[in-house]
C-alpha positions as CSV (number, residue, x, y, z in Angstrom):
1,X,-3.9,-17.5,17.8
2,X,-3.9,-13.8,16.9
3,X,-1.1,-13.2,19.5
4,X,0.9,-16.0,17.9
5,X,0.5,-14.4,14.4
6,X,1.5,-11.0,15.9
7,X,4.6,-12.4,17.5
8,X,5.6,-14.4,14.4
9,X,5.2,-11.3,12.2
10,X,7.3,-9.2,14.6
11,X,10.0,-11.8,14.6
12,X,10.0,-12.0,10.8
13,X,10.2,-8.3,10.4
14,X,13.2,-8.1,12.8
15,X,14.9,-11.0,11.1
16,X,14.3,-9.7,7.6
17,X,15.4,-6.2,8.6
18,X,18.8,-7.6,9.7
19,X,19.1,-9.4,6.3
20,X,18.0,-6.3,4.4
21,X,20.7,-4.2,6.0
22,X,23.5,-6.5,4.7
23,X,22.1,-7.3,1.3
24,X,23.0,-5.1,-1.6
25,X,25.6,-4.3,-4.4
26,X,28.1,-3.1,-1.8
27,X,28.8,-5.9,0.7
28,X,28.5,-5.1,4.3
29,X,29.5,-7.1,7.3
30,X,28.9,-6.6,11.1
31,X,32.6,-6.1,11.6
32,X,32.8,-3.5,8.9
33,X,30.2,-1.4,10.7
34,X,32.7,-1.0,13.6
35,X,35.9,-0.6,11.5
36,X,34.8,1.3,8.3
37,X,33.2,4.7,8.6
38,X,32.0,4.5,5.0
39,X,30.1,1.3,5.8
40,X,28.5,3.1,8.7
41,X,27.6,6.0,6.5
42,X,26.0,3.6,3.9
43,X,24.0,2.0,6.7
44,X,22.6,5.3,7.9
45,X,22.0,6.9,4.5
46,X,20.7,4.0,2.4
47,X,20.2,0.6,4.1
48,X,18.2,1.6,7.2
49,X,16.0,4.1,5.3
50,X,15.3,1.5,2.6
51,X,14.4,-1.1,5.2
52,X,12.1,1.3,7.1
53,X,10.5,2.4,3.8
54,X,9.7,-1.2,2.9
55,X,8.1,-1.9,6.3
56,X,6.1,1.3,6.4
57,X,4.9,0.8,2.8
58,X,3.8,-2.8,3.5
59,X,2.1,-1.9,6.8
60,X,0.2,1.1,5.5
61,X,-0.8,-0.4,2.2
62,X,-2.2,-3.5,3.8
63,X,-4.2,-1.5,6.3
64,X,-5.5,0.9,3.5
65,X,-6.6,-2.2,1.5
66,X,-8.5,-3.5,4.5
67,X,-10.2,-0.2,5.0
68,X,-11.2,0.2,1.4
69,X,-12.7,-3.3,1.4
70,X,-14.9,-2.2,4.3
71,X,-15.9,1.1,2.6
72,X,-16.9,-0.8,-0.6
73,X,-18.1,-3.9,1.3
74,X,-16.2,-6.1,-1.1
75,X,-13.1,-8.2,-0.4
76,X,-11.9,-8.2,-4.0
77,X,-10.8,-4.5,-4.1
78,X,-7.7,-2.5,-3.1
79,X,-6.5,1.0,-3.8
80,X,-4.2,0.1,-6.6
81,X,-6.9,-2.0,-8.5
82,X,-9.7,0.5,-7.8
83,X,-8.3,3.7,-9.3
84,X,-6.9,5.3,-6.2
85,X,-3.3,4.7,-7.0
86,X,-3.8,5.8,-10.6
87,X,-5.5,8.9,-9.4
88,X,-2.6,9.7,-7.1
89,X,-0.1,9.3,-9.9
90,X,-2.3,11.6,-12.1
91,X,-2.1,14.2,-9.3
92,X,1.7,13.9,-9.2
93,X,1.8,14.4,-13.0
94,X,-0.4,17.4,-12.8
95,X,1.7,18.9,-10.1
96,X,4.8,18.5,-12.3
97,X,3.1,20.2,-15.2
98,X,1.3,22.9,-13.3
99,X,3.8,23.6,-10.5
100,X,7.2,22.4,-11.7
101,X,9.1,24.3,-9.0
102,X,6.8,23.1,-6.2
103,X,8.2,21.1,-3.3
104,X,7.4,17.5,-2.3
105,X,4.7,18.6,0.1
106,X,2.8,20.4,-2.7
107,X,3.0,17.3,-4.9
108,X,1.9,15.1,-2.1
109,X,-1.1,17.3,-1.3
110,X,-2.2,17.4,-4.9
111,X,-1.7,13.6,-5.2
112,X,-3.8,13.0,-2.0
113,X,-6.5,15.3,-3.4
114,X,-6.8,13.5,-6.7
115,X,-6.6,10.1,-4.9
116,X,-9.5,11.2,-2.7
117,X,-11.5,12.3,-5.8
118,X,-10.7,9.1,-7.6
119,X,-11.8,7.0,-4.6
120,X,-15.1,9.0,-4.4
121,X,-15.6,8.4,-8.1
122,X,-15.2,4.7,-7.6
123,X,-17.6,4.6,-4.7
124,X,-20.2,6.5,-6.8
125,X,-19.8,3.9,-9.5
126,X,-20.1,0.8,-7.3
127,X,-23.1,2.1,-5.4
128,X,-25.1,1.7,-8.6
129,X,-24.1,-1.9,-9.0
130,X,-26.6,-4.7,-8.0
131,X,-25.7,-6.1,-4.6
132,X,-26.3,-9.6,-5.9
133,X,-23.3,-9.3,-8.2
134,X,-20.2,-8.7,-6.0
135,X,-17.7,-9.7,-8.7
136,X,-18.8,-6.7,-10.7
137,X,-17.2,-4.4,-8.1
138,X,-13.5,-5.4,-8.8
139,X,-14.2,-5.5,-12.5
140,X,-15.5,-2.0,-12.5
141,X,-12.5,-1.0,-10.4
142,X,-10.1,-2.5,-12.9
143,X,-11.8,-0.7,-15.8
144,X,-12.0,2.6,-13.8
145,X,-8.3,2.4,-12.9
146,X,-7.5,1.6,-16.5
147,X,-9.3,4.7,-17.7
148,X,-7.5,6.9,-15.2
149,X,-4.2,5.3,-16.1
150,X,-4.9,5.9,-19.8
151,X,-5.6,9.5,-19.1
152,X,-2.4,9.8,-17.2
153,X,-0.4,8.2,-20.0
154,X,-2.0,10.4,-22.7
155,X,-1.1,13.6,-20.7
156,X,2.4,12.3,-20.1
157,X,2.8,11.5,-23.8
158,X,1.7,15.0,-24.8
159,X,4.2,16.4,-22.3
160,X,7.0,14.0,-23.2
161,X,7.0,12.6,-19.6
162,X,6.3,8.9,-20.3
163,X,9.6,7.8,-18.8
164,X,8.9,9.9,-15.8
165,X,5.5,8.2,-15.4
166,X,7.1,4.7,-15.6
167,X,8.8,5.4,-12.2
168,X,5.4,5.5,-10.5
169,X,3.9,2.6,-12.4
170,X,6.6,0.1,-11.1
171,X,7.1,0.3,-7.3
172,X,10.8,0.0,-6.3
173,X,13.0,1.0,-3.4
174,X,16.4,1.5,-5.1
175,X,16.1,5.3,-5.0
176,X,15.1,5.4,-1.3
177,X,17.6,7.3,0.8
178,X,17.7,9.4,4.0
179,X,15.7,12.5,3.3
180,X,13.6,10.9,0.5
181,X,11.3,8.5,2.4
182,X,10.3,10.3,5.6
183,X,6.8,11.1,4.2
184,X,6.0,7.4,4.6
185,X,6.0,7.9,8.4
186,X,2.8,10.0,7.8
187,X,1.3,6.9,6.0
188,X,2.3,4.9,9.1
189,X,0.5,7.4,11.3
190,X,-2.6,7.2,9.1
191,X,-2.6,3.4,9.4
192,X,-2.3,3.8,13.2
193,X,-5.3,6.2,13.2
194,X,-7.2,3.5,11.4
195,X,-6.5,1.1,14.2
196,X,-7.7,3.6,16.8
197,X,-11.1,3.7,15.1
198,X,-11.2,0.0,14.0
199,X,-14.4,-0.7,15.9
200,X,-16.2,2.1,14.0
201,X,-14.9,0.8,10.7
202,X,-16.2,-2.7,11.7
203,X,-19.7,-1.2,12.3
204,X,-19.4,0.7,9.0
205,X,-18.9,-2.6,7.3
206,X,-22.4,-3.7,8.3
207,X,-24.0,-1.2,5.9
208,X,-25.3,2.3,6.1
209,X,-28.7,1.5,7.6
210,X,-27.4,-0.8,10.2
211,X,-24.5,1.5,11.2
212,X,-26.9,4.4,11.6
213,X,-29.3,2.3,13.7
214,X,-26.3,1.5,16.0
215,X,-25.6,5.2,16.5
216,X,-22.6,5.5,14.2
217,X,-21.9,8.8,12.5
218,X,-21.8,7.1,9.0
219,X,-20.7,10.2,7.1
220,X,-17.9,11.1,9.4
221,X,-16.4,7.6,9.6
222,X,-16.7,7.2,5.9
223,X,-14.8,10.4,5.4
224,X,-12.1,9.3,7.8
225,X,-11.7,6.0,5.9
226,X,-11.5,7.8,2.5
227,X,-8.9,10.2,3.9
228,X,-6.7,7.4,5.3
229,X,-6.9,5.5,2.0
230,X,-6.1,8.5,-0.1
231,X,-3.2,9.8,2.1
232,X,-1.6,6.3,2.2
233,X,-2.0,5.8,-1.5
234,X,-0.6,9.2,-2.4
235,X,2.4,9.0,-0.1
236,X,3.2,5.5,-1.4
237,X,3.0,6.5,-5.0
238,X,5.0,9.7,-4.5
239,X,7.8,7.8,-2.6
240,X,8.1,4.4,-4.1
241,X,5.5,4.0,-6.8
242,X,2.6,1.5,-7.2
243,X,2.8,-1.8,-5.4
244,X,-0.1,-4.1,-6.5
245,X,-1.8,-6.9,-4.5
246,X,-0.6,-5.8,-1.0
247,X,-4.0,-4.4,0.0
248,X,-5.8,-7.3,-1.6
249,X,-3.9,-10.4,-0.6
250,X,-2.8,-9.6,3.0
251,X,-6.3,-8.6,4.4
252,X,-7.9,-11.6,2.8
253,X,-5.3,-14.0,4.1
254,X,-5.7,-12.6,7.7
255,X,-9.5,-12.6,7.4
256,X,-9.5,-16.3,6.4
257,X,-7.3,-17.3,9.2
258,X,-8.3,-15.0,12.1
259,X,-11.8,-13.7,11.2
260,X,-13.1,-10.2,10.7
261,X,-12.6,-8.6,14.2
262,X,-10.7,-5.5,13.1
263,X,-9.5,-4.6,16.6
264,X,-7.7,-8.0,16.7
265,X,-6.7,-8.5,13.1
266,X,-5.7,-5.0,11.9
267,X,-2.2,-5.0,13.7
268,X,-1.5,-8.5,12.2
269,X,-2.6,-7.3,8.8
270,X,-0.2,-4.4,9.0
271,X,2.8,-6.4,10.2
272,X,2.2,-9.2,7.6
273,X,2.1,-6.5,4.9
274,X,5.5,-5.2,6.1
275,X,6.8,-8.8,6.1
276,X,5.7,-9.4,2.5
277,X,7.1,-6.2,1.1
278,X,10.4,-6.4,2.9
279,X,10.8,-10.0,1.8
280,X,10.0,-9.1,-1.8
281,X,12.5,-6.2,-1.6
282,X,15.3,-8.5,-0.5
283,X,14.3,-11.0,-3.2
284,X,14.4,-8.3,-5.8
285,X,18.0,-7.5,-4.8
286,X,19.3,-11.1,-5.0
287,X,17.4,-12.5,-8.1
288,X,19.8,-10.8,-10.6
289,X,22.5,-9.6,-8.2
290,X,24.2,-7.1,-8.6
291,X,21.2,-5.7,-10.6
292,X,17.7,-5.2,-9.1
293,X,14.2,-6.2,-10.2
294,X,11.4,-3.8,-9.3
295,X,9.6,-4.8,-6.1
296,X,6.3,-4.2,-7.8
297,X,7.2,-6.9,-10.4
298,X,8.2,-9.4,-7.7
299,X,5.1,-8.8,-5.6
300,X,2.9,-8.8,-8.7
301,X,4.0,-12.4,-9.5
302,X,3.9,-13.7,-5.9
303,X,0.7,-11.8,-5.2
304,X,-1.0,-13.3,-8.2
305,X,-0.1,-16.8,-7.0
306,X,-1.3,-15.9,-3.5
307,X,-4.6,-14.5,-4.7
308,X,-5.2,-17.7,-6.8
309,X,-4.6,-19.7,-3.7
310,X,-7.0,-17.6,-1.7
311,X,-9.7,-18.0,-4.4
312,X,-9.4,-21.8,-4.5
313,X,-8.5,-22.6,-0.9
314,X,-11.2,-23.4,1.7
315,X,-11.7,-20.7,4.3
316,X,-10.7,-21.5,7.9
317,X,-11.4,-19.1,10.7
318,X,-9.6,-19.3,14.1
């Protein structure tokens, strides 16, 4: 069953990638790629980078959501709903205000730092919650993220940068071009590193006392998990903005169908995240063609429906 899911997701990504290449305001055809140099230039500069960005974003965000759920030991959290995404956006805003001439690498570094600090703050809050009330964890995450978002909006309002902040609040791929998305490959590498230590994350999910008794370096693995989540969140927000529900819906869907063996399920989780984001990006381009709807809006609606289905559906493990 896991292999079937893996092959299915791979096939869907390949098929959707072909569709993504030919969908847009400027019509492309397979024949035009051989006869029209401008069509080939459009493919190389815009369509292929956009397709790659959508797949990388979906894969990395789904994996980071899975890792964060393990760190918090709660399946109802993800980076965007737990303050990590808002903290990353706050870091970008601070970089614009403090270092206006800084390059993208500086902005990404500061965003990753604030995302890490924001995640640490969330972990500090949830550790004080009673373990018998798991639903308090996502509620605290929503409030915490709302506070960070309010701070960001207040600072942006004082600096007359509200319109600039709106770009990060709604994830969209219309501005993705060659030379403006390559940092997402680092997010993909971070997701791959998470897979390499998937077994250690699985032990970490058993709790601090149990993982220590099994010989796991709890602090080191926790730090690696926080670093992966922070880097992925920062790079995603810097490049395409906030995309909600990916890290929440996709890991829960795979967990219900295939169980919680991370070594087996993490690749499927990553690929399914890529499928969902790429499909929503294509849908965002055709709903009001030739205009575009932000991908974050499309996935927000579909993700809400999927989450409600996950809540009320009966779990079924493979």
